[in-house]
C-alpha positions in Angstrom: 113.6 256.9 -113.0 111.2 256.0 -110.1 112.8 256.3 -106.4 110.9 253.2 -105.5 112.3 251.1 -108.1 115.9 252.4 -107.4 115.4 251.1 -103.8 113.6 248.1 -104.9 117.0 247.1 -107.3 119.2 248.0 -104.3 117.3 245.5 -102.3 117.4 242.9 -104.9 121.2 243.2 -104.9 121.4 242.8 -101.2 119.0 240.0 -101.3 121.5 238.3 -103.9 124.5 238.7 -101.4 122.5 237.0 -98.5 121.6 234.3 -100.7 125.0 233.8 -102.1 126.9 234.5 -98.6 128.3 231.0 -98.7 130.1 231.8 -101.9 132.1 234.2 -99.9 132.2 233.4 -96.3 132.7 229.9 -94.8 130.8 231.3 -91.8 128.8 234.4 -92.8 129.2 237.6 -90.5 126.3 239.5 -89.1 124.3 240.7 -92.2 125.1 244.2 -91.9 129.1 243.2 -92.0 128.2 241.5 -95.1 127.6 244.8 -96.9 130.9 245.5 -98.7 130.6 247.0 -102.0 134.0 245.4 -103.2 132.4 241.8 -102.5 128.8 243.2 -104.0 130.7 244.1 -107.1 132.5 240.8 -107.6 129.1 239.0 -107.0 127.7 241.0 -109.7 130.4 240.2 -112.2 132.2 243.4 -112.0 136.2 243.5 -111.2 136.7 245.9 -108.5 140.1 247.6 -107.6 141.2 249.7 -105.0 144.7 251.5 -105.9 145.9 253.8 -103.7 145.7 256.8 -106.2 143.8 256.9 -109.4 145.0 259.0 -112.5 142.5 259.4 -115.4 143.4 260.7 -118.9 141.4 263.6 -120.2 142.4 265.2 -123.6 140.9 266.3 -127.1 141.8 265.7 -130.6 144.6 268.3 -130.6 146.1 267.6 -127.3 148.3 265.0 -125.6 146.5 263.6 -122.8 146.6 265.3 -119.1 146.2 263.0 -116.4 143.8 264.1 -113.3 143.8 262.5 -109.9 140.1 261.2 -109.6 138.3 259.2 -106.8 136.9 256.4 -108.8 135.3 255.3 -111.9 133.1 252.9 -113.4 134.4 251.5 -116.9 131.5 249.5 -118.5 133.7 248.2 -121.4 136.3 247.1 -119.3 133.6 245.8 -116.8 135.7 247.6 -113.8 135.0 249.7 -110.8 137.9 251.5 -108.9 137.9 253.5 -106.1 140.9 255.1 -104.6 142.0 253.4 -101.5 143.4 256.5 -99.7 139.9 258.0 -99.2 138.3 257.8 -95.6 136.6 254.3 -95.2 133.1 255.7 -95.2 133.7 257.9 -98.1 135.3 255.2 -100.0 132.3 252.7 -99.1 129.6 255.3 -100.8 131.9 256.2 -103.6 131.9 252.7 -104.3 128.3 252.2 -103.7 127.3 254.9 -105.9 129.6 253.3 -108.9 127.8 249.8 -108.4 124.4 252.0 -108.6 125.5 253.5 -112.2 126.4 249.6 -113.0 123.3 248.4 -111.8 120.8 251.2 -113.0 122.7 252.6 -116.3 123.6 249.3 -117.8 123.3 251.1 -121.4 125.8 253.6 -120.3 128.9 253.4 -122.9 131.3 255.7 -121.4 133.3 255.8 -118.6 132.1 257.6 -115.3 134.5 259.0 -113.2 134.5 260.8 -110.1 136.6 264.0 -109.7 135.4 264.2 -105.9 134.8 261.5 -103.6 131.1 260.8 -102.5 130.2 260.7 -99.0 126.3 260.6 -99.3 125.9 264.3 -98.4 125.4 264.9 -102.3 122.0 264.1 -102.0 121.4 267.7 -100.7 122.6 269.0 -103.9 119.6 269.8 -105.9 121.3 270.3 -109.3 123.2 267.2 -109.9 122.5 265.5 -113.0 119.3 263.0 -112.7 121.8 259.9 -113.0 123.9 261.1 -110.3 121.2 261.3 -108.1 119.6 258.1 -108.8 123.1 256.5 -108.0 123.1 258.6 -105.0 119.8 257.1 -104.0 120.9 253.5 -104.6 123.9 253.8 -102.8 122.2 255.3 -99.7 119.3 252.0 -99.8 122.5 249.5 -100.6 124.5 250.8 -97.3 121.8 251.8 -95.1 118.7 249.5 -96.1 115.1 250.5 -94.7 114.3 247.4 -92.9 117.5 247.0 -91.1 117.8 250.7 -90.1 114.0 251.0 -88.9 114.7 247.9 -86.8 117.8 249.4 -85.3 116.2 252.8 -84.9 113.2 251.0 -83.0 116.1 249.2 -80.8 118.0 251.9 -79.9 115.3 254.5 -79.2 112.3 252.7 -78.1 110.0 254.3 -80.9 109.1 253.6 -84.3 109.5 257.2 -85.4 110.4 260.8 -84.0 108.4 262.5 -86.7 105.6 264.2 -85.0 107.3 264.2 -81.7 107.8 267.7 -80.3 111.0 269.1 -78.5 110.8 268.6 -74.6 112.9 268.5 -71.8 113.0 264.8 -71.6 114.1 264.3 -75.5 116.7 266.8 -74.7 118.0 264.6 -71.8 118.0 261.4 -73.7 120.1 263.2 -76.5 122.3 264.6 -74.0 123.0 261.1 -72.5 123.3 259.3 -76.0 125.7 261.8 -77.4 127.5 263.0 -74.5 126.7 266.5 -75.6 124.8 269.5 -73.9 121.5 269.7 -75.7 119.0 272.1 -74.6 115.2 272.2 -75.4 115.8 275.8 -76.5 118.7 274.1 -79.1 116.1 271.8 -80.2 113.3 274.2 -80.8 115.8 276.5 -82.9 118.3 274.4 -84.5 115.7 272.4 -87.0 115.2 269.0 -87.9 118.5 268.3 -89.6 120.3 269.0 -86.4 118.1 266.5 -84.6 118.8 263.9 -87.3 122.5 264.3 -86.7 122.3 263.8 -83.0 120.3 260.8 -83.5 122.8 259.4 -86.1 125.4 259.8 -83.4 123.7 258.7 -80.3 124.1 255.7 -78.5 121.1 253.6 -77.6 118.8 255.4 -75.0 117.6 252.2 -72.8 119.0 249.1 -71.6 120.8 247.8 -74.7 124.0 246.4 -74.5 127.2 248.4 -75.8 126.4 249.3 -79.4 128.2 252.0 -81.8 126.1 254.9 -82.8 123.6 254.3 -86.0 126.6 255.8 -88.3 129.2 253.6 -87.4 126.8 250.5 -87.1 126.1 250.8 -90.7 129.7 252.6 -91.7 128.6 255.8 -93.1 129.2 259.5 -92.4 127.0 261.1 -89.6 125.4 263.5 -92.0 124.5 260.5 -94.7 122.9 258.8 -91.9 120.9 262.1 -91.0 119.9 262.6 -94.5 118.4 259.1 -94.6 116.8 259.1 -91.4 115.0 261.9 -92.7 114.3 260.3 -96.4 112.8 257.4 -94.7 110.9 259.3 -92.2 112.3 258.4 -88.9 113.2 262.1 -88.1 111.2 265.0 -89.5 
């Protein structure tokens, strides 16, 4: 499935959420705060559940069912998405967004898809994941960290359109030290690689004259590494 098609499908879901916002809120919140997988699922006509724990039966023709604790599932026959409520909030959101991705992209799927392990968004780094899982990962990333709002926030926070092509410098190290409250040196930037820079950007406060705002990963309510991967995927950090 084409990556651009997947991104477009995620954007279409967000567009539908915005158009129908008054069905959910009398006074709609800031647009990024609207991006709640549980609400999106309900607008899509899917029952969304968040039990504290989920146990799923696995058996064959010769055995009694064995019940395994799982992180979440998408059941197309029952039209249900369920995510374990005992997961960390950012993990719960990405797991739910991933299952919504399956619902939107893989509508012809007839079997229950369940998660043995919760998803945080870092799974996009695993090259050996099945194609349908990679597709749902990309959908979830675009749903929770949509390109246009992320680019706008990046520019507002750091005063540039992109850091791709910006060479490590003492000034850059200084700004990163200021934004992250870490000791960031030029030598570290030169040797640690682009993923390290993306992680620093994901957790940095705005650099210049902005009102108090949370780091990007908190603004979009995802993990630091999930944000770093998305920054690189969109060409905001090389």
